[in-house]
N, C-alpha and C positions, 0 to 999 in steps of 0.2 A: 504495500499500499505507501510505504513512503516513498518507493522508488517510482511509484505510477505520478505522484505528486511534484517528484523533482524533475522526472523525466516525461513530459506529458505526451510526446511524439514516440514513445518508445513501447513495445508489446510486452507483456508479462505473462507468463502461463504459471498458474498455481497447479502444483502436483501433490496430490496426497498420495502418501506411498505409507508400505506397512511399517517402515522404518522409523515415522516422522509421530508415532503415537507415543504420547507420555501420560504419566499418571501422576496427578498433585494429592497431598495430602490436605487435611482440613486446615491447616494453617497456611494453606497456599504452597509449600515447599516442592519444589521438583522432585518427584520419585525418581527410580531406576526403570528404564523402558520398559513395557511389557512384554516380556520374553518367552512367556509361557507357552507351550507347545500349543493349547488352544487359542491362547492370542494370534498367534501365528497362523493359524488355519483359518481365524475370524477375520485376519487383515486381509490375506492371501488365499481365498476358497479355492481347494484342489477341485476342479472339475469330477463330477460325480457321475460314472457312466454305469450302464448294465454290463456285466460280464457272462459270457454263454456258459463258460466252464463252471462257473460257479452256482449257477442255477439250480435249485434241487431236482429240476427234472433230470438235469444232466449226471448229477452225483447218484439218483435212483438207478439210470441207465448203467452207469458205471457198476453198481452194486449187482444188478442183474447180469451183467457180462461175469461178473468175477464169484456168483452165486452166493452172494450174500443179501438176506432178507431186509429191505429197506422199505421206509413208510411212503405212501402214496404222497407225491409231491402234492397234489391238488388239495389236499385235505391237512397238510402238515402244518407243525409248529415251527415258526421259523425265525432264528436268532441272526443278527448281522452286530457284530463289533466293529466300529469303526464305519458307520454307516455312511457319514459324511452328511448331504442332502438327501439322500433315499434313491439315488438314481438307479441303484441295483434292484432295491426292494419293494420302491412303489409301484413301479410296473407289475414285479412279482405278485403284490397283493391285490391289483387293482385285476388281473388277468386270472388270479385264482381266488375268487369269493370265497370258496372255503377252507382256505388256509387262514390261520392267525402269524402275524409276523410282528416283528419288534426290533427296532434298530436302536443303537446306543452310540454315541458319538461325544466327545469332550468341546465339540465348538457350538456355542448357542446360535452362533449366525447360522451357521450349516441346518443345525437342527430347526431353527425358525422357516428358513427357505423349505425344508420338507416339510413341516407342519402346512404351511402356505397351500403347498402343491395338493398334500392329502384332502384337505379343506374343498379345494377347487374341485377334486374328482369325485368328492363325496363318500370317502372311504371310511369303512366301520371296522374293517378287520386289521388294522395297522398303528402301531403306537412307536413314535420316536422319543427317545429320554436325552437329556442332555446330562451325562454323567460320563465319569469313568466307569470301565466294565469291572474295576476292581472296588467300587463303591458298593457296600450292602444296600440291596434293595434297587439296586439300579435296571436290573434284568426280571421284568416280569411282563405279562402281556394284558390285552383288553379282558376284564373279566376272571382273571387267572390270578392264583397266588401259588407261589412256589414252582412256578412253571418249570416243566422241562420241555427241551426243546428237540424234535426231529432233525433238523438240520440247524449247525451252528457254523458260520461263515465269519472268517477273519481274513479280508482280502487286504494284502498290503500295510497289514498292521505290525508284523511280529519284527521286522527289519525297522520299523521307524520308532519304535517304542525304546525306553530307557532299560538298558539292562537290567535294572532291578525291578522291572513290570514282565518280563519274560516268564520266569515261572508262574507268577499270578494269573498271567493270560491261560497258560495250559491248564491251570486249576480251575480258573473259571468256567472254561470251557467242560472240561470233565465234568464238573458240578452240574453243569446246564444240560447237558445231553441226556436225552432219555434212552432207555434200552432200545437197541436196535437202531438208535439214532447213528447220523455222518457227521462228522466236521471237517470243514474246510480251512486249511491254514496254507496262506501263501507267501512268500520270503524269496530275499535273493540269497544264490547261491553260489560257493566256489564251483568250478574256477572260471565262470564265463563272467561272474561280477567281480571278481579280485581287481582286476586293473581300473575298473570302474571305482570302486570304493578308494582306492589310492588316490585316483586323478579329483573323485569329487572333494578329498580333505585337503589337496592342495588347491584346489579354487576357493572353497571354502574359507581355508586361512587369508587367503588374497583379497575376497570381498570383504572379510571383517575390517581392514585396513582402512576402507570406504565409508564403513557404515552400515547398517542394517535396510537402508532404503534404496529406491531406483539406481543410485548411482552404486552401490554394491553388485546389484545385479548385473548391471552393464559392464560393469570392470569384471564379474565373473564371465559374462559372455565373450568379452573381449579375450581374456586370457585363452579360454577355450578355443577361439577362433585362431588367436596366435599358433597354439599346439598343432592345432589342425591343418593351417596353411604348412606349418613347416613340415609335419609327417608328409604333408604331400610333396613337397619338392625334394624329400629326401632320397637319396637315391639306395639308401639301405632300407628297402621293401620288408625284408625278415626282420627286421628291428622295429620298424615305424607301424606297419600296416596295422597292429592291432590298435595303436593310439589315434591311428587316422578315423577307423572307423568308430570307436568308441567316442572321441570328441564329435565326429559328426553327428552321431545319435544324439548328443545332448544339445548341439547347436540346430538341430530340428524342432526341438521343442519349444514351446512359449512359455513365457515368463514363470507362470505358476508350477510349470512341470520344472523348470529350471531351479526353482528354490525348493520346492518339496520332494524332489527326485533326486537332485543332483547336488544340493547344496546341504540342505538337513543331513543330520548324522543318521547314518544308516548303517546297519550290520548286516554283514553277509556270514551265513553259515554253512557250515559242512551238513549234507542230508543226515548222515549217521546223527549227529550233534541232535537235530530237531528230533528225530525218531526218539532218541535217548529220552531227552526231556519231555517228551509226550507221554512216554511209558512211566516214568518216574510220578506223573499226574494223573496215570489209570487209564490212558489212552493206548489202543493197540492200532499201527499202522496198518492201512488196507491196500492203498494205491496211490498213484498220482494222478489227478483228474484228468490228465493226458495217459490214459491206461495202457496205453501200448507202448510207453516209451520204455519200461521196464522190462517187457516181456523178452525171455531167452532167444526166442525166435528172431526177434529184431534187432540182436545184439551181433555182432562179428564171433563168429566159432571160436575162432583163435582166443577171443578175450575172455571166455567162461571160466577156464581154469585158473584165472587170477582173482576172480570172486572166492570169497572164503569158502561159499557154497553155491553152486550152480541152481540149486533149489531155493534158497533163500534171497528173496525179492529185494529185501533191504540192500543186501551186499550186492547185488547185480545192479541195483539203482545207483548207489554211490559209484560205483566204477563207470555205470552208464553218464554220469554227470561229467565226468571227465573225459571219456571218448566223444562226448558231443559238446564239450566246453559249454556244458548249461548255464544260463544266468539267472533262471527264475524257477521256482518249485510250486505247484498247488497239491500239497498232499493232503490224503483224505485218510482220518481216522475214524475209528469205532471206540467202544469202552472197552475196555480190556475183559477177556474173557468169554466175548461175543464170538460168532461163527467166524473162523478165519477165512480170508481171502484165496479162491483157488483160480490162479492165474492162466492156466491150461487153456480157459474160454472154449468149451467144447463147440462144435456148432450148434447144437441143438439150443445153447441160448440165444441165439440170434432170432431163430423162427417168430418169435412174438413181438420183434421190433419193427421198427419203419427206418429206412436207408435211404440216402441221399448222395450225392456226389457234387464236388465244386471243379471237378474237371471240365476242361473246355477244349476245343479245337482237335477233332480229331484227323490225323495224318497218317496216310497210308506209308508204309517203308519197303524198300525193295525185298527185305529179307523175310517177310510174312508179317512182320511186327506192325502196329499200329501205335502211333505216339500221340502222347495228350498231353497239355500244358495245364500245370498246376495253378497257373494264375498268380504263383508267387516266383516267377524267373526259373522254375524248374521244368522239365519235362520226365513223363514215364512212358516205359514201352509195355505193351502187352500182346502175347501171341495167343493165348488159349479163347478159341471161338467165344466159350461161353462167356469167358470175362469181358472179351468185346462187344457181345450183343448185351450184356448187363449195364456195360457203361454207355453204351448208347440209348439204353431205353431210362437210365437214368440223367443222363443230362438233357434228354427232351423233357423231363420233368421240371428241369429248371431249378434246381436245388431245393424242391419241394418233397420232403420225405414221403415215401411209399412203401406199404406193409410188404416185408421181406417175401412171404407167400406170394403175396402179386406179383413180385418181381420174376420169382422163382416160375410161376404160371409164363410170364410173358417172354420170359426167356426159352423156356421150351417150347411156345409156340413159333418160335423163330427159328427153332432147329429140325432137323429132318423128322417128318411125322412117320416116315416108314416103319423106324422102329421105336419101341417106348422108351422114355428117356428118364431116367432116374431122378428123383429130386434131391437127395441128399448130397451128390458132388455140387450143386448148384447152389445148396443151402451153404457147404464149406468154403464154396468160391466166395461168396458174400460176405463170410468171416475173415477169409483171407484178406480182401479187398480194403476191409476195415482195419485189420492187423497192421496193415501195409500204410494206411493212411489215405487209401484212394476213395475210401466212402466214409460216411459218417451214420452213425447207428444212435437210435433214439427210441425212447418208449413211449413219447408223445406224440399222437396224430395232428399234422401240421392245422394250426390254428388261422392260417392266411389261404386268400387264393392268388394263383397266378392270372387270372380272368379279370379284366375290369367290365364291371356292372353298368346296366345303365344309369343308374345312379350310385356311383363309386362311396363305399364307407370304408373309413379309420375308425380305429377305436379313440376313446377318449384319450388314452395315455399317448398316443402317436400324435394327436391333434394339438394336446396340451404341450407336448415337447417343442412345437415351432411356433409357441408362442414367446419363446426368449429372443433376447437378440442375437446377431450374429457372433459366431460362424452356426449356422442352422443343421439341426441333427434332430433325429427321432429315434424312438426304440422299436427297432423290427420285433416280429414275433418268434425270431431266431434267439431274442433275447441279446442283440448286437446294438451299439449305437450308429447309425446310419446318417453321416454327412451329406449335406446337400446344397445346391444353391438355391438362392432366393425364390425363384420361381416356383419349384417345386415344393419348397416348404409352404408356399403360399398355397398351393393347388392342395397339398394335404390338410392343411388348416381348415379346407373347405369341403373336405370330404367326408360329411356326416351324414349319408344316406337321402339328403333332401333333394339335393341339387343333381340335375341331370346334366349330361355331357353338354349340351348347349347353356345352361346356366353357367356352367365352369369356364366354358368359353369367353362368356361376356365378363364374366367378373375378373378373368386373367387378361384379357384385353383391355379394360379399364385399367387395369394397375399395370400393365406394361404392355403399352402401345406397339412398339419394337418387338415384341417377344414369339412371335410367329403363328400368332392365332389358333386356329383348331388344330392344325398339324402339330404345334408345339405342345398342345393339351393332352392330344393321342399319346405323342411319345413318353410324355412325363408321367401320365399315368400308368403307361405299360411299365415306366421305370419303376415308379413306387410299386407296382404289384411285384415284379421280379424281385424286390428287394424286400419282401416280406412286410410290408406296411398296410396293405388293405385287406379287410376281413369280407369285404364284399362289393 
């Protein structure tokens, strides 16, 4: 203000950043900056998104594959520790009205944002509590006392809490978990995250010299950019390649992720260390949420003798972390003494499930193989005729899961009808495609449609997601965040089942006069359907 009065022709910008918050005592004395973890997340909220691998439907699917009984996710009691503003569990509660959902987080700002969204959606089966998971009485549910939960989720918590809270976290989960329940705990792991931890500490020490505000974040980003540019220009690829990749990942993130994921204190764990702490709290390791990762058949045969016992999944998975240079884990636990997981995954277990694939772009090769694009910069080759037909059928379904038995029928129909075709080998083929990461299995029938109806309909969750400021995104029925441009977000917000295609075109033309008219509306609606955002 003084500057504006002194230099009236100058332009000044007022920036309120997380480092500028101060607390004053009753006598007006300036106190220490507000540096608690809760305050940090209040001032720079972490984006709260859904995670498909942490959805109880996926956890129940993994249990089915491993032969472990698990509660029906549709009517389950679900707890999330570190829920932020509820981006993961609010869609879960809205789309599964028979479930009871509780979220706990230490940030009052985040909890208030979540509560407002719950009120907008009119949900009565979810409760958010502003408290530490270690606080007595923090974890309870609507109409419940001394609640036990069928699914307990702690995504991105373990590696970002004080060391003194690690054991209490596992004890809280063990105490909250009902018999037969499943806990999901994700964390950073060696060796893939080891370099990042060292780099984050270096960057944090540098940023502290400039205070905790935007200047500190800018300096942190500048330092990472320097390291990245140096690594790119270095002639010693074998020495600097990992640094270049790590710095590149950090530079790609927005400021909130730079702060919370790369500057905050992060603890990196060995998998065996986490399994031991969980066991001490009364939990038994079941599997990784990425259930295929530790299967013996997915490991190099020469590596198995190096595991203490090839039949011991914990030993195999610890070895796998180093073979794959793994960065993160999402471990599943049950209560100690519960049924053990059988990771042989016999084909019969997939018969009752649904299957889909992300593969695209079939290309015939000269040697009889067909090549497919994973969409992630990799390709796979398949020669078995049954596998090729199965993948063609699944790709035609557009990632919309179909019953395994229906797929088997469709594959048989494409083969030579002159001789009987046994079903069992095709069921095993589906199982093998899933084990190899070429197909996805789920026990939940799809809740969305690939077809655009005369009056397109998106549910209240997806429409509410688009109400926020850019960047625009919405929660798909695959329980993933789908980013989109403003025209698509505009259309999605109006897909309430009351507007015809002509109505949508008129609305679209009024908002985007140069947006392409009816053709653009058709193409964007098809895009929304393909991304599991329309239910009618």
